[in-house]
C-alpha positions in Angstrom: 84.1 -79.1 -27.0 82.7 -76.0 -25.4 78.9 -75.6 -25.5 75.8 -74.7 -23.6 73.1 -76.9 -22.1 70.8 -76.0 -25.0 73.4 -77.0 -27.5 74.1 -80.3 -25.8 70.3 -81.0 -25.6 70.1 -80.4 -29.4 73.1 -82.8 -30.0 71.4 -85.5 -27.9 68.1 -85.0 -29.8 69.9 -85.2 -33.1 71.6 -88.4 -32.1 68.4 -90.1 -30.9 66.6 -89.1 -34.2 69.1 -90.9 -36.4 70.8 -94.3 -36.9 74.4 -94.8 -36.2 76.5 -94.6 -33.1 74.7 -93.7 -29.9 76.2 -91.2 -27.5 77.6 -92.5 -24.3 77.1 -89.9 -21.6 79.1 -89.4 -18.4 78.5 -86.7 -15.7 75.1 -86.0 -17.3 71.8 -87.8 -17.5 69.4 -87.3 -20.4 65.7 -88.3 -20.5 64.0 -88.0 -23.9 60.2 -88.0 -24.5 57.8 -86.9 -27.2 55.8 -83.8 -26.2 53.2 -82.4 -28.7 54.9 -84.2 -31.6 58.5 -83.0 -30.7 61.3 -85.0 -29.2 62.4 -83.1 -26.1 65.4 -83.9 -23.9 65.8 -83.0 -20.3 69.4 -82.9 -19.1 70.4 -83.3 -15.4 73.5 -83.8 -13.3 73.7 -87.2 -11.5 72.5 -85.3 -8.4 69.2 -84.6 -10.2 69.9 -80.8 -10.7 68.7 -79.6 -14.1 71.2 -78.3 -16.6 70.1 -74.8 -17.7 70.0 -73.8 -21.4 72.5 -71.1 -20.8 74.9 -73.2 -18.6 78.4 -73.4 -20.0 79.6 -77.0 -20.4 82.8 -78.7 -21.6 82.4 -82.0 -23.3 85.4 -84.4 -23.5 85.2 -86.6 -26.5 87.4 -88.3 -29.1 89.1 -86.2 -31.8 87.0 -88.3 -34.3 83.7 -87.0 -33.0 85.0 -83.5 -32.1 86.2 -82.9 -35.7 83.0 -84.0 -37.4 83.0 -87.7 -37.4 79.5 -89.2 -37.2 78.3 -85.6 -37.6 77.7 -85.4 -33.8 78.9 -81.8 -33.4 78.2 -80.7 -37.0 75.6 -78.1 -36.0 78.0 -76.2 -33.7 79.4 -72.9 -34.9 83.2 -72.6 -35.4 85.2 -72.0 -32.3 83.6 -74.7 -30.1 86.2 -77.4 -30.6 89.6 -77.2 -29.0 91.9 -80.2 -29.6 94.4 -80.7 -26.8 97.5 -82.8 -26.7 96.4 -85.5 -24.2 96.7 -89.3 -23.9 94.6 -91.4 -26.2 91.3 -92.6 -24.8 92.4 -96.2 -25.2 95.5 -95.5 -23.1 93.5 -93.8 -20.4 91.0 -96.7 -20.2 93.9 -99.2 -20.1 95.5 -97.3 -17.2 92.2 -97.2 -15.3 91.7 -101.0 -15.8 95.2 -101.7 -14.5 94.5 -99.6 -11.4 91.4 -101.7 -10.9 93.4 -104.9 -11.2 92.1 -105.5 -14.7 88.6 -106.5 -13.6 85.5 -104.8 -14.8 82.1 -105.7 -13.3 78.9 -104.3 -14.9 77.4 -103.2 -11.6 80.4 -101.0 -11.0 79.5 -98.9 -14.0 75.8 -99.5 -14.8 72.8 -99.0 -12.6 69.5 -99.8 -14.3 67.7 -97.6 -11.8 69.8 -94.5 -12.7 70.4 -94.8 -16.4 72.3 -92.0 -18.1 70.2 -92.1 -21.3 66.5 -92.8 -21.0 64.1 -93.0 -24.0 61.2 -95.2 -25.1 61.3 -97.2 -28.4 64.2 -97.7 -30.8 66.4 -95.3 -32.7 65.9 -93.5 -34.8 63.1 -91.9 -32.6 60.2 -90.2 -34.3 57.3 -88.3 -32.7 53.9 -88.4 -34.2 52.6 -84.9 -34.8 
């Protein structure tokens, strides 16, 4: 899915403001907070560098989400989604696990000090106006 930093920010806001599946981010960190009654999201790279509104991004996701499942990308104009013939996500995860010897440890993938999605409260988030 090809989009801008501004579009990804809107997708994260929309996801936080509703029930259902929560986005799992990789290569990007999002920090959400209410400001003057509006939920705002700041996107950064793991290095801490801010992602600009006009920055071109490519999001890799499942075909379910890319083609409208869970309405994650529903607000995007036509032309953003390109389906490619690639291995299934489950097969890629399986191959990665085999390369690791089949063992997964939480600390290898999760660092509570550097969370990829930070927000206060529980979804769906609402901001008092």
